[in-house]
C-alpha positions as CSV (number, residue, x, y, z in Angstrom):
1,M,8.1,-22.5,3.6
2,A,6.3,-22.8,6.7
3,I,5.4,-19.3,8.4
4,E,7.1,-20.4,11.5
5,E,10.4,-20.7,9.6
6,N,10.1,-17.2,8.3
7,A,11.6,-14.8,10.7
8,V,9.6,-11.8,9.3
9,A,6.3,-13.6,9.3
10,S,7.0,-14.9,12.8
11,S,8.1,-11.3,13.9
12,I,4.7,-9.9,12.6
13,L,2.6,-12.5,14.2
14,M,4.4,-12.0,17.4
15,F,4.3,-8.2,17.1
16,M,0.5,-8.3,16.5
17,E,-0.4,-10.7,19.4
18,G,-1.2,-7.7,21.7
19,Q,-3.0,-5.5,19.4
20,S,-5.6,-5.3,16.7
21,S,-3.9,-2.9,14.2
22,W,-0.9,-0.9,13.6
23,S,0.3,1.6,11.0
24,G,3.5,3.3,10.3
25,T,6.5,3.9,8.1
26,S,8.6,1.0,6.5
27,K,11.5,2.2,8.4
28,K,9.7,2.1,11.8
29,L,8.2,-1.2,10.9
30,M,11.6,-2.7,10.1
31,S,12.8,-1.4,13.5
32,V,9.9,-2.9,15.6
33,L,10.2,-6.4,13.7
34,K,13.9,-6.4,14.1
35,S,13.4,-5.7,17.9
36,V,10.9,-8.5,18.1
37,A,12.9,-10.9,16.0
38,K,16.2,-10.3,18.3
39,K,14.0,-10.6,21.5
40,E,12.6,-14.0,20.4
41,E,16.0,-15.2,19.1
42,L,14.8,-15.6,15.6
43,D,17.3,-16.4,12.8
44,M,18.7,-12.8,11.9
45,K,20.8,-14.1,9.0
46,T,17.5,-14.3,6.8
47,F,16.1,-11.0,8.2
48,P,16.0,-8.1,5.5
49,K,18.7,-5.5,5.9
50,S,16.7,-2.6,4.5
51,P,13.1,-1.4,4.5
52,S,12.8,-2.1,0.7
53,A,14.0,-5.6,1.2
54,L,11.5,-5.9,4.0
55,S,8.9,-4.8,1.7
56,R,9.7,-7.5,-0.8
57,K,9.8,-10.1,2.0
58,I,6.5,-9.1,3.1
59,N,4.9,-9.2,-0.3
60,D,6.1,-12.8,-0.6
61,I,4.3,-13.7,2.6
62,K,1.1,-11.7,2.5
63,S,-1.1,-14.6,1.6
64,N,0.4,-16.8,4.4
65,L,-0.2,-14.2,7.0
66,L,-3.7,-13.7,5.7
67,N,-4.3,-17.4,6.4
68,E,-3.3,-16.6,10.0
69,G,-5.6,-13.5,10.3
70,I,-3.1,-10.8,9.5
71,E,-3.9,-8.4,6.8
72,I,-0.9,-6.3,5.9
73,E,-0.7,-3.6,3.1
74,K,1.1,-0.7,1.9
75,I,-1.1,2.3,2.2
76,S,1.4,4.8,0.6
77,Q,4.9,4.9,-0.7
78,R,6.5,4.5,2.8
79,D,3.7,3.6,5.0
80,W,2.2,0.1,6.0
81,Q,-0.9,-0.9,7.8
82,I,-1.4,-4.3,9.7
83,K,-4.9,-5.5,10.9
84,K,-6.0,-8.5,12.6
85,S,-9.1,-10.0,11.1
């Protein structure tokens, strides 16, 4: 699947456009990405419904995001860190 066709990947890319790094909880990341997806009118039908589902989706697209210069990793049980490279 192309990264542009993935609502989570697209949301992460758009969210990181104005910053070089971000860290926070899975719940906060879910809230932020949902907000971006709605604002950009992305397909919400495929958007994860819970933080754990979001984690699985992110793990599936990590390498695609890395190809776009975005490194995302889980730094604790509930916390994520996103960096532009």
